Each structure stands twice: as C-alpha cells, then as structure tokens.
C-alpha positions in Angstrom: -12.8 -20.8 -28.7 -14.2 -19.7 -32.1 -17.8 -20.2 -32.9 -18.5 -23.9 -33.3 -20.7 -23.1 -36.3 -17.8 -21.9 -38.4 -15.2 -24.4 -37.4 -14.3 -27.6 -39.2 -15.7 -30.3 -36.9 -12.2 -31.7 -36.4 -11.3 -28.5 -34.6 -14.1 -28.5 -32.1 -13.4 -29.3 -28.5 -13.3 -32.9 -27.5 -16.1 -32.2 -25.0 -18.3 -30.9 -27.8 -17.3 -33.7 -30.1 -18.1 -36.5 -27.6 -21.5 -34.9 -27.1 -22.3 -34.8 -30.8 -21.0 -38.4 -31.2 -23.2 -39.7 -28.3 -26.2 -37.9 -29.7 -25.4 -39.2 -33.2 -25.3 -35.7 -34.7 -21.9 -36.8 -36.0 -20.6 -40.2 -36.9 -17.5 -41.8 -35.4 -16.2 -42.8 -38.8 -17.1 -39.4 -40.2 -15.1 -37.6 -37.5 -12.2 -40.0 -37.9 -12.1 -39.3 -41.6 -12.2 -35.6 -41.0 -9.1 -35.9 -38.8 -7.4 -38.2 -41.3 -8.1 -35.7 -44.1 -6.4 -33.0 -42.2 -3.5 -35.3 -41.5 -3.2 -36.0 -45.2 -3.3 -32.2 -46.0 -1.0 -30.9 -43.2 1.3 -33.6 -41.9 3.7 -33.7 -44.8 4.8 -30.1 -44.0 4.6 -30.5 -40.2 5.6 -34.1 -39.5 3.6 -34.3 -36.3 2.2 -37.8 -36.7 5.0 -40.4 -37.3 3.1 -43.7 -37.1 -0.4 -44.6 -38.1 -2.8 -47.5 -37.8 -5.5 -46.2 -40.1 -7.2 -49.4 -41.1 -7.6 -50.6 -37.5 -8.9 -47.1 -36.5 -11.5 -47.2 -39.3 -12.6 -50.6 -38.2 -12.9 -49.4 -34.6 -14.8 -46.2 -35.6 -17.3 -48.4 -37.6 -17.8 -50.6 -34.5 -18.3 -47.4 -32.4 -21.0 -46.2 -34.8 -22.7 -49.6 -34.7 -22.6 -49.7 -30.9 -24.3 -46.2 -30.7 -26.9 -47.3 -33.1 -27.8 -50.1 -30.6 -27.8 -47.7 -27.7 -24.4 -48.9 -26.4 -21.9 -46.4 -24.9 -18.4 -47.6 -24.4 -17.4 -44.7 -22.2 -16.8 -40.9 -22.1 -14.5 -40.9 -25.1 -16.7 -43.2 -27.3 -15.5 -42.8 -30.9 -13.2 -39.9 -30.3 -10.1 -39.8 -32.6 -6.8 -39.5 -30.7 -3.1 -39.7 -31.2 -0.6 -40.3 -28.4 3.0 -39.4 -27.8 5.5 -41.8 -29.3 7.0 -42.6 -25.9 3.8 -44.4 -24.8 3.4 -48.1 -25.7 0.7 -49.2 -28.1 0.7 -52.9 -28.8 2.5 -53.6 -32.1 3.7 -50.0 -32.5 7.3 -48.7 -32.3 8.4 -47.1 -29.0 11.8 -45.6 -29.7 12.1 -42.3 -27.8 13.9 -41.2 -31.0 16.8 -43.5 -30.3 18.2 -44.9 -33.5 19.1 -48.3 -32.1 15.5 -48.7 -30.9 13.9 -48.1 -34.3 12.7 -51.8 -34.4 11.4 -51.9 -30.9 7.7 -52.9 -30.9 5.6 -52.8 -27.8 3.9 -56.0 -26.7 1.1 -54.3 -24.8 -0.5 -50.9 -24.2 0.7 -48.4 -21.6 -1.7 -48.1 -18.7 -2.9 -44.6 -19.7 -3.3 -45.7 -23.3 -5.4 -48.7 -22.3 -7.6 -46.4 -20.1 -8.2 -44.2 -23.1 -9.2 -47.2 -25.3 -11.4 -48.6 -22.5 -13.1 -45.2 -22.4 -14.0 -45.6 -26.1 -11.2 -43.6 -27.8 -10.1 -44.4 -31.4 -6.3 -44.1 -31.1 -5.1 -43.9 -34.7 -1.5 -42.6 -34.5 1.6 -41.6 -32.6 3.3 -38.2 -32.5 6.9 -37.1 -32.7 9.4 -36.5 -29.9 13.0 -35.4 -29.5 15.8 -37.9 -28.7 15.2 -39.3 -25.2 12.3 -36.8 -24.7 15.0 -34.3 -23.8 14.6 -31.1 -25.8 12.3 -28.2 -26.3 12.3 -29.1 -29.9 11.0 -32.3 -31.5 13.5 -34.0 -33.8 15.4 -37.3 -34.0 17.2 -39.4 -36.5 14.4 -41.9 -37.0 11.4 -39.6 -37.7 13.0 -36.2 -38.5 11.8 -32.7 -37.5 8.4 -31.5 -36.4 7.5 -27.9 -37.4 5.3 -25.4 -35.7 2.2 -24.6 -37.8 2.2 -21.0 -36.7 5.7 -20.7 -38.4 7.4 -23.8 -39.8 10.8 -22.3 -39.2 10.1 -22.4 -35.4 10.1 -25.3 -32.9 6.7 -26.6 -31.8 8.3 -27.4 -28.4 9.2 -30.7 -26.8 9.1 -33.2 -25.9 5.4 -33.5 -26.7 5.8 -31.3 -29.8 4.1 -33.6 -32.2 1.2 -33.9 -29.8 0.6 -30.1 -29.7 0.8 -29.8 -33.5 -1.7 -32.7 -34.0 -4.1 -30.9 -31.7 -3.8 -27.3 -33.1 -4.2 -28.5 -36.7 -7.2 -30.8 -36.0 -5.5 -34.1 -36.7 -6.5 -35.3 -33.2 -9.2 -34.3 -30.7 -7.2 -35.2 -27.6 -3.7 -36.2 -26.8 -1.6 -38.0 -24.1 1.7 -36.4 -23.3 4.3 -36.6 -20.5 6.3 -33.9 -18.6 9.4 -33.8 -16.5 10.9 -30.5 -17.8 7.8 -28.8 -19.3 7.3 -31.5 -22.0 3.5 -31.0 -21.9 3.6 -27.3 -20.8 6.1 -26.0 -23.3 4.5 -27.4 -26.5 1.1 -26.2 -25.4 2.5 -22.7 -24.9 4.4 -22.7 -28.2 1.5 -24.0 -30.3 -1.5 -22.3 -28.6 -3.3 -25.4 -27.1 -3.9 -26.5 -23.5 -2.0 -28.9 -21.4 -2.1 -30.2 -17.8 0.9 -31.5 -15.8 -0.9 -33.5 -13.1 0.1 -33.9 -9.5 2.9 -36.5 -9.4 1.8 -40.1 -9.8 -1.8 -39.2 -10.3 -1.6 -40.8 -13.7 0.3 -44.1 -14.0 3.4 -43.9 -16.2 3.9 -47.6 -16.6 4.3 -48.4 -20.3 6.2 -45.2 -21.1 9.7 -46.7 -21.3 12.0 -48.2 -24.0 13.5 -50.5 -21.3 10.4 -51.8 -19.7 11.0 -49.8 -16.4 8.4 -50.4 -13.8 9.5 -48.0 -11.1 7.7 -44.6 -10.7 10.0 -41.9 -12.2 10.9 -38.9 -10.1 9.2 -35.6 -11.1 8.0 -37.1 -14.5 4.2 -37.3 -15.1 1.8 -38.3 -17.8 -1.2 -36.0 -18.6 -3.7 -34.8 -21.2 -3.2 -32.2 -23.9 -6.2 -30.7 -25.7 -7.7 -27.6 -27.2 -9.7 -26.4 -24.2 -9.3 -26.6 -20.4 -12.7 -28.5 -20.2 -11.1 -31.1 -22.5 -8.2 -31.4 -20.0 -10.7 -32.2 -17.3 -12.3 -34.8 -19.5 -9.0 -36.4 -20.4 -7.7 -36.4 -16.8 -10.9 -38.0 -15.5 -10.1 -41.0 -17.8 -6.4 -41.5 -17.2 -6.1 -40.6 -13.5 -6.1 -43.2 -10.8 -3.7 -45.6 -9.1 -2.0 -48.3 -11.1 -3.4 -51.8 -10.4 -0.6 -52.7 -7.8 -1.9 -49.9 -5.6 -5.5 -49.6 -6.7 -7.0 -52.0 -4.0 -6.2 -49.5 -1.3 -5.4 -46.2 -3.0 -8.2 -44.1 -4.4 -7.6 -40.5 -5.6 -10.6 -38.4 -4.6 -9.6 -35.1 -6.0 -11.1 -32.0 -4.3 -13.5 -30.0 -6.4 -12.3 -26.6 -7.8 -11.9 -24.1 -5.0 -14.2 -21.6 -6.8 -16.4 -21.4 -9.8 -16.1 -17.6 -10.5 -13.0 -15.7 -11.3 -13.9 -13.0 -8.8 -13.6 -15.5 -6.0 -10.0 -16.5 -6.7 -6.9 -15.4 -4.8 -4.3 -15.1 -7.5 -0.5 -14.6 -7.1 1.3 -13.4 -10.3 5.0 -14.0 -10.9 6.5 -12.9 -14.2 10.3 -13.0 -13.7 13.2 -14.5 -11.8 17.0 -14.0 -12.0 17.4 -17.6 -12.9 15.6 -17.2 -16.3 15.3 -14.1 -18.5 11.7 -13.7 -19.8 10.7 -11.8 -22.9 9.5 -8.4 -21.8 6.3 -8.5 -23.9 5.4 -11.9 -22.5 5.9 -10.6 -19.0 3.6 -7.7 -19.8 0.9 -10.0 -21.1 0.8 -12.0 -17.9 0.9 -8.9 -15.8 -2.0 -7.5 -17.8 -3.9 -10.7 -17.2 -3.5 -10.3 -13.5 -4.7 -6.7 -13.7 -7.7 -7.7 -15.7 -8.5 -10.4 -13.1 -8.3 -7.8 -10.3 -10.8 -5.6 -12.2 -13.2 -8.5 -12.3 -13.0 -8.7 -8.5 -10.3 -11.4 -7.9 -7.8 -10.8 -5.1 -4.5 -10.4 -7.0 -0.9 -9.9 -5.8 2.1 -9.4 -7.9 4.4 -9.9 -4.9 3.0 -12.9 -3.1 5.4 -15.9 -3.3 6.0 -19.1 -1.3 8.6 -18.7 1.4 11.4 -20.3 -0.6 14.7 -19.2 -2.0 14.1 -19.5 -5.8 17.8 -19.9 -6.5 18.0 -22.8 -4.2 14.8 -24.3 -5.6 16.3 -24.0 -9.1 19.5 -25.8 -8.0 17.4 -28.5 -6.3 15.3 -29.1 -9.4 18.4 -29.4 -11.6 20.0 -31.8 -9.1 16.9 -34.1 -8.8 16.1 -33.9 -12.5 19.6 -34.8 -13.7 20.2 -37.4 -11.0 17.1 -39.1 -12.4 18.0 -38.7 -16.1 21.6 -40.0 -15.4 20.0 -43.2 -14.2 19.3 -44.1 -17.9 22.6 -42.7 -19.2 25.4 -44.9 -20.5 28.6 -45.3 -18.5 30.5 -43.4 -21.1 28.1 -40.4 -20.9 28.4 -40.4 -17.1 32.2 -40.6 -17.3 32.2 -37.6 -19.6 30.1 -35.5 -17.2 32.3 -36.6 -14.2 35.3 -35.4 -16.1 33.7 -32.1 -16.8 32.9 -31.6 -13.2 36.6 -30.9 -12.5 36.4 -27.8 -14.7 34.0 -26.0 -12.4 34.5 -24.3 -9.1 32.4 -25.4 -6.1 30.6 -22.1 -6.1 29.8 -22.3 -9.9 26.1 -22.8 -10.3 25.9 -22.5 -14.0 23.6 -25.1 -15.6 26.5 -27.3 -17.0 28.3 -27.1 -13.7 25.3 -28.3 -11.7 24.6 -31.1 -14.2 28.2 -32.4 -14.1 28.1 -32.7 -10.3 25.0 -35.0 -10.5 27.0 -37.6 -12.4 28.8 -38.4 -9.1 25.8 -38.1 -6.8 25.6 -40.7 -4.0 22.4 -42.2 -2.7 23.2 -40.4 0.7 23.4 -37.1 -1.2 20.2 -37.8 -3.0 18.4 -38.5 0.3 19.6 -35.1 1.4 18.2 -33.4 -1.7 14.9 -35.3 -1.3 14.6 -33.9 2.2 15.2 -30.4 0.9 12.4 -31.1 -1.7 9.9 -32.1 1.0 10.7 -29.0 3.1 10.0 -27.0 -0.1 6.7 -28.8 -0.6 5.6 -27.7 2.9 6.4 -24.1 2.0 4.2 -24.4 -1.1 1.5 -26.1 1.1 1.5 -23.1 3.4 1.4 -20.7 0.5 -1.7 -22.3 -1.0 -3.6 -21.8 2.2 -3.5 -18.1 1.4 -3.6 -18.2 -2.4 -5.5 -20.4 -4.8 -3.3 -20.3 -7.8 0.0 -18.9 -9.0 0.4 -17.5 -12.5 3.8 -17.5 -14.1 5.5 -18.0 -17.5 5.9 -21.3 -19.2 9.2 -20.4 -20.9 11.4 -17.5 -21.8 9.1 -16.4 -24.6 7.4 -17.6 -27.7 8.6 -20.3 -30.0 12.1 -19.8 -31.4 13.9 -21.0 -34.6 14.9 -24.6 -35.1 18.5 -25.2 -33.8 19.9 -28.7 -34.0 23.6 -27.9 -33.9 25.8 -29.3 -31.1 24.6 -30.3 -27.7 21.4 -29.0 -26.2 23.2 -27.6 -23.2 25.3 -25.3 -25.4 22.4 -23.8 -27.5 21.2 -20.3 -27.0 18.0 -18.3 -27.8 17.5 -14.6 -28.1 15.5 -13.1 -25.2 15.1 -9.3 -25.1 17.9 -9.0 -27.7 20.4 -11.0 -25.8 21.5 -14.6 -26.1 20.4 -16.9 -23.3 21.1 -20.6 -22.7 18.0 -22.5 -23.6 18.3 -24.7 -20.5 17.7 -21.7 -18.2 14.1 -21.8 -19.3 13.8 -25.0 -17.2 13.4 -22.8 -14.2 9.8 -22.3 -15.1 9.3 -26.1 -15.4 11.1 -26.8 -12.2 9.7 -24.1 -10.0 6.5 -26.1 -9.5 7.8 -29.4 -10.9 10.3 -30.1 -8.2 7.6 -29.8 -5.6 5.4 -32.3 -7.6 2.6 -29.8 -8.0 -0.1 -29.6 -10.8 0.0 -26.9 -13.4 -2.3 -26.1 -16.3 -1.4 -24.2 -19.5 -4.0 -22.2 -21.4 -3.5 -19.7 -24.3 -3.6 -16.0 -23.6 -2.9 -13.2 -26.0 -0.5 -13.7 -28.9 2.9 -12.1 -29.1 3.3 -9.1 -31.4 5.2 -11.5 -33.7 2.0 -13.5 -34.2 3.1 -16.5 -32.2 1.0 -18.0 -29.3 1.7 -17.4 -25.7 0.4 -19.5 -22.7 0.2 -18.9 -19.0 1.1 -21.4 -16.4 -1.4 -21.9 -13.6 0.2 -23.6 -10.6 -1.9 -25.1 -7.8 -1.6 -27.0 -4.6 -0.9 -30.7 -4.4 -3.9 -32.6 -5.8 -5.6 -29.4 -6.6 -5.7 -30.4 -10.3 -9.3 -29.5 -10.7 -8.7 -26.0 -9.4 -5.9 -25.2 -11.9 -8.0 -26.7 -14.8 -11.1 -24.8 -13.8 -9.2 -21.6 -13.4 -7.9 -22.1 -16.9 -11.4 -22.7 -18.2 -12.6 -19.5 -16.6 -9.7 -17.6 -18.3 -10.7 -19.0 -21.6 -14.3 -18.2 -21.1 -13.5 -14.6 -20.1 -10.6 -13.7 -22.4 -10.8 -16.1 -25.3 -8.9 -19.4 -25.8 -8.0 -21.7 -28.6 -7.6 -20.3 -32.1 -6.3 -22.3 -35.0 -3.2 -21.0 -36.9 -3.9 -19.0 -40.1 -4.6 -21.4 -42.9 -5.7 -24.3 -40.6 -9.3 -23.2 -39.7 
C-alpha cells in the first residue's frame, strides 16, 4: 500500500483508520466528510453508490465522536464510514437486486451482517450498485444504470459487487460488504485492484439478502468483506462471521489461526490454466512469476500439484448445482424456455448453455446425486490441503473488459489471447473452489501491460479463512498491494 503520509485519509486502510479514530487523531465526522467529498467528486462519472442516507450518517458520526470524547468505544469499527451492496437489507432502504418491478421495495429491518457492522460501530451511509439478479460480471440494471471502472470508464468494474469495488478503490468507503456465488466478490476485486474474501460457506449469515424474504441458506452463495488490504478483510470478517441466532446457542465457529506467519514456511500450489477456461497469457505469466518469486523466498512451490479431481467433471458439477439453485428463483416462463432449449442439445454436449438447460428439469433425486458428488469432491480437496497450504489460481480470464449489455449474458463473448471466448466460461475459476464451499481471498498483484489491475485467487481448506487472508497479507507486504487508479489518489 502507498505511504500513508501521502494518501488522502479516505484511501488509508480500514485498520489504520480505525486506529486513528480510536486515538482521536482523526474525527469520525471528519472521515465521513472526506468519503462524502470523494463521492461528490467521483460518483457522477462512476455510478458506484446508488442510494445514500447522508443526514443519518452525519448524525451517527457526530455521536461516534461524542462517545470517543467520553472514552466510550462502540466496537472495532467505531466511526468507520462504509457502504454495502444493494442486495443487503438496510431498514428503510430499497432492496431491488436491479429488478424493475422491485424498485419500490423497502426493507423493514437490517440484514444480519449489516446489523453486525452497525453494532461494531460502523457508519453505513450508502448502498452500491449491482447487476440484475446479481447475475453478471458487469454491474448495470434498469433502475440504477451502469457502474464504470475507474481504471478505464469504458470497462466493467465486475459484478455482482461491482459498485462495492469501485467505492473502495476510489475512497468513497473504507470497508464493504459483498456476496459471492459466481465470483461476485472475487471478480470485482480483481477488476478494480482491491481485496475480497469469499468465506467458507455459511460462515457469515446471508439472512437479509433477498428480495423475497427467503430464510433458507443458499447453496454455494456466501456473504463476505471487501476492502483495500488483506488485513482489513480479517477485520471485516471478524465482525460479520458467526452463526445466525437460530444456530448460535450451540454452534460456535472457532477458526484455526493462519498455518504460517512467514511466506517461506508456506507450501504453495500454482495453477494458471485449465481447458474449461481460456486465460490471458500475460495474466498466466504474472501468477507463474509470483510462484517463482515465492520459491526464491524459500516457500515450497509446485506448478503441478492439484487435488485428485477431474476438473472437467468439477466444472460440470458446479454449473449444475449453481443453476439448479438459481432456477429456484426463476419464473415458470423462464424455466419453460430453458426446458425447451434442452431438446436442442445432445446428451454429450457439455457447452455452458447445454448444461444450464438441463438443470431446468432437474429432480430432487438428481440433485441429491449431484450433492453426493460434491461431497466426494470436498474430501479430495481435504486430502490435498494436508500436503499444501494454499492454491494460487486466476480469478477470471483476464483483466476487465469493455461494457457489453447486448442480448443475453450467456451469449456474450470477450477477447482472450486474440480469440472470442464465452464470458460464462470464466465461471470455472469461481466454481473450482466454490462448488466445494471453500474460502478464497483475492489480493492485487502486478498490473497488466494495458494498465488494468490483476488479482490472484488464494484458495484454502475448509474453515482455513485466516490462512488465505494471512497469505494475502504477506503477498501485499512483500510485493506491494493496493494502489489507487490514476487521478484518484
């Protein structure tokens, strides 16, 4: 991270900001106004924050200052300005998921994770933009419009937590709450040059992230922190993690500490490509070079070690479980369309659209069979992480790509190594660890030659969240980390 002495305070790490607030080197209202000033300057061109409660935030920041003056500390986030993803409920705020018919939907209470942030002292002053149904690697919808990437406004900031990543990288917010089922935390962090953590499944309650009031725990999907540093991810996770109240009397998550505290002690597997998803050659080289640099520092590094799984089968399994879950919220008309499409594909056709169409007719018996496959897969990962501490891999096919809102998402293409590739194939890198419900952390590495950020995905064992975050912190410490885009420092 750049020298704190030369940064606008709004761009400092959340960890540093909370320290300064506690020690009254910086005022809570002062910091909020710094974030709001940046919002006023930058948001019109970027459209990251799409709802604000400025007056209420100022009043809370004033109360936070008054409390500190009396020696009272509300919690680890006392006075810290935050925004949260639009999909999370804030009492009185719209929760729409970008659905036009839901534009007047107002939440009656706070999502569990949002309430935990507030209880920890955060000043939540706004909500950030998302794609329709949180289902795109872009962030645009008919209610709020399009969010632009500050590194290049012609490019996507990622999705579905795209507005969240933009708010962070431009200093509008010090910490963010996102969600992830198909890289929705990981992809925007990668495209915008910030950090993100996809927690172990169900480590953070998702209750209160639904336009229909759903109470069941969603398959694969998680809620988790986004920030400017890995240390901030640890701070955010410490606040929002823990069982929901229906399980809390008997379920306590006691996460193990990081496996190691020095890079030289880590056992690192590196994977930069797979037939399921083309990856930009320069991006592959950057991750490979990171592995080589780690080896020079003394880490045990392998570019061949993999869990004992068939990656093609894992990809199909992820698509099946992902789409069987997302079809649960689809209309009967949409399901009927996909069922009709299924007749157009041969049984041995495993193209993305063919796989999706079959899930529209999935029976519960079939789902149970898929879930059994998933748990066998999880045991293979469990065995792998006995020998290796982390796996490094891409987040996506490459850096951010141009806005493309034409047609259906499943038909869009991006250029990878000079060839068109279906955007949905990038989901392989989301699902490789996601289907097994594993944690993964994204931290920035070197930028692409086109100037856009690149992140590395650090995958760890089940409930080894502190290991992936700590490894990310060590990478930042050794090789750099967050840098604001040109013109935003």
